[in-house]
C-alpha positions in Angstrom: -11.8 122.4 71.1 -9.3 125.2 72.1 -9.6 126.6 75.5 -11.8 129.6 75.4 -10.6 132.7 78.0 -13.0 135.6 79.0 -11.2 138.9 80.0 -13.2 140.5 82.7 -13.0 144.2 83.7 -14.7 145.0 87.1 -14.4 146.7 90.3 -11.7 146.5 92.9 -14.5 147.4 95.4 -17.7 145.5 95.8 -20.2 148.1 95.5 -23.3 149.3 97.5 -25.9 146.6 96.8 -25.3 142.9 97.5 -26.5 142.2 94.0 -23.0 143.1 92.4 -20.8 140.6 94.7 -23.7 137.9 93.6 -23.6 138.6 90.1 -19.7 138.4 90.3 -20.0 134.9 91.9 -22.6 133.8 89.5 -20.3 135.0 86.6 -17.0 133.3 88.1 -19.2 129.8 88.7 -20.5 129.8 85.2 -17.2 130.3 83.6 -15.8 127.8 85.7 -18.6 125.4 85.2 -18.4 126.1 81.5 -14.7 125.3 81.2 -13.9 128.9 80.4 -10.7 130.4 81.6 -11.2 133.9 83.3 -8.1 136.5 82.6 -8.5 139.5 85.0 -6.6 142.2 87.0 -5.3 139.9 89.6 -6.5 141.4 92.7 -8.2 139.4 95.5 -10.2 142.9 96.5 -13.9 143.6 95.2 -15.8 142.2 92.3 -12.7 141.0 90.7 -11.4 138.9 93.9 -15.2 137.2 94.1 -15.1 136.3 90.0 -11.9 134.7 90.6 -12.6 132.9 93.8 -15.8 131.6 92.3 -14.0 130.6 89.1 -11.3 128.6 90.7 -13.8 126.9 93.2 -16.0 125.8 90.0 -12.9 123.9 88.8 -11.9 126.8 85.9 -8.5 128.2 85.3 -8.0 131.8 86.1 -5.0 133.9 85.0 -4.3 137.1 86.9 -2.4 140.1 85.4 -1.1 142.6 88.3 1.6 145.4 87.9 4.2 145.2 90.5 3.3 148.2 92.3 -0.1 147.2 93.0 1.0 143.6 94.3 0.6 144.8 97.6 -2.0 147.3 97.5 -4.9 145.3 95.9 -3.6 142.0 97.8 -2.6 140.1 94.9 -5.0 136.9 94.6 -2.7 133.5 95.8 -3.6 130.5 94.2 -4.4 131.3 90.9 -3.8 129.1 87.7 -1.3 131.7 86.6 -0.1 135.0 88.0 1.5 137.4 85.2 3.5 140.4 87.0 3.9 143.2 84.3 6.2 146.6 84.9 3.1 148.8 84.4 -0.6 149.3 84.1 -0.1 149.8 80.3 1.6 146.3 80.1 -1.2 145.0 82.2 -3.8 146.1 79.9 -1.9 144.8 76.9 -1.6 141.5 78.6 -5.3 141.5 79.5 -6.2 142.2 76.1 -3.8 139.6 74.5 -5.0 136.8 76.7 -9.0 137.4 76.0 -11.1 135.8 73.4 -14.0 138.1 74.5 -14.2 141.1 76.9 -17.1 141.2 79.8 -17.2 144.3 81.8 -19.1 144.2 84.9 -19.6 146.9 87.3 -17.0 149.2 88.4 -15.1 152.3 88.7 -12.2 154.6 86.6 -10.3 151.4 86.2 -13.0 149.8 84.8 -13.9 152.8 82.1 -10.1 153.1 81.6 -10.1 149.8 80.6 -13.3 149.6 78.5 -12.7 152.7 76.7 -9.2 151.6 75.6 -10.6 148.3 74.5 -13.6 150.0 72.5 -11.1 152.7 71.0 -8.7 150.1 70.0 -11.8 148.1 68.4 -12.6 151.0 66.8 -9.5 151.7 65.2 -9.5 148.2 63.6 -6.8 146.6 66.3 -9.3 143.8 67.1 -12.7 142.0 66.5 -13.1 140.7 69.8 -16.7 140.7 71.3 -17.2 143.3 74.1 -20.2 142.6 76.6 -21.4 145.4 78.9 -23.6 143.8 81.9 -26.1 146.0 82.8 -26.7 144.9 86.7 -29.3 147.0 88.2 -28.6 149.6 85.5 -25.1 150.4 85.7 -24.4 150.5 82.1 -26.9 152.6 81.1 -24.9 155.8 81.9 -22.2 154.7 80.1 -24.4 153.8 76.9 -26.0 157.5 77.3 -22.5 158.7 77.5 -21.5 157.2 73.9 -25.1 158.3 72.6 -24.1 161.9 73.7 -20.8 161.9 72.2 -22.5 160.7 69.2 -25.5 163.4 69.1 -22.7 166.0 69.3 -20.6 165.1 66.8 -17.7 163.7 68.7 -18.2 160.2 67.1 -20.0 158.2 64.6 -23.2 156.3 65.1 -21.2 152.7 64.2 -19.4 152.8 67.3 -22.8 151.3 68.5 -21.7 148.1 67.1 -18.3 148.2 68.8 -20.1 146.5 71.9 -23.3 144.8 73.3 -25.2 145.1 76.8 -26.3 141.9 78.0 -29.1 142.4 81.0 -27.7 139.9 83.7 -25.1 137.2 84.0 -27.3 134.1 83.0 -27.4 136.1 79.6 -23.9 137.2 79.3 -22.8 133.4 80.0 -25.4 132.5 77.0 -23.7 134.8 74.8 -20.2 133.7 75.7 -21.4 129.9 74.7 -22.8 131.0 71.5 -19.1 133.0 71.0 -17.3 129.6 72.0 -19.1 128.0 69.1 
């Protein structure tokens, strides 16, 4: 069986509720314990740092992709299996996309939304068919889905955009879904 890589988009902050950090830790442990490679933004901050650290501690492989100008600002994660340094955010996003077999969206801020909208748009335009899974920790994904529903309601998107992604309630459900996708 070939390797299975999961690109995770998530916050460079840990969020206010400790459930977010605990969920990030559980996701990393689950990926590492299942032999799935984590692909992420390369920083040792927030949820992204927690996921990367727990994946590594669980024996998993981790590829970080970070633009050169963010290496200091985001405090790049030392000791990754692989660190790819890009020349821009756009190149970073293209690499994060290319390296993943599936995408998992954990809670996060503007950067997470940016990455998620881009990967959804590329799927809508037929540029890929990779699974996109939103993790609804503490209801985090609900306003995002509501925004998409409002976009459909107002005639700016077709109802078919609902098929571009799926929402899972928590990390155990995500890990079960990834296992099924890996086959």
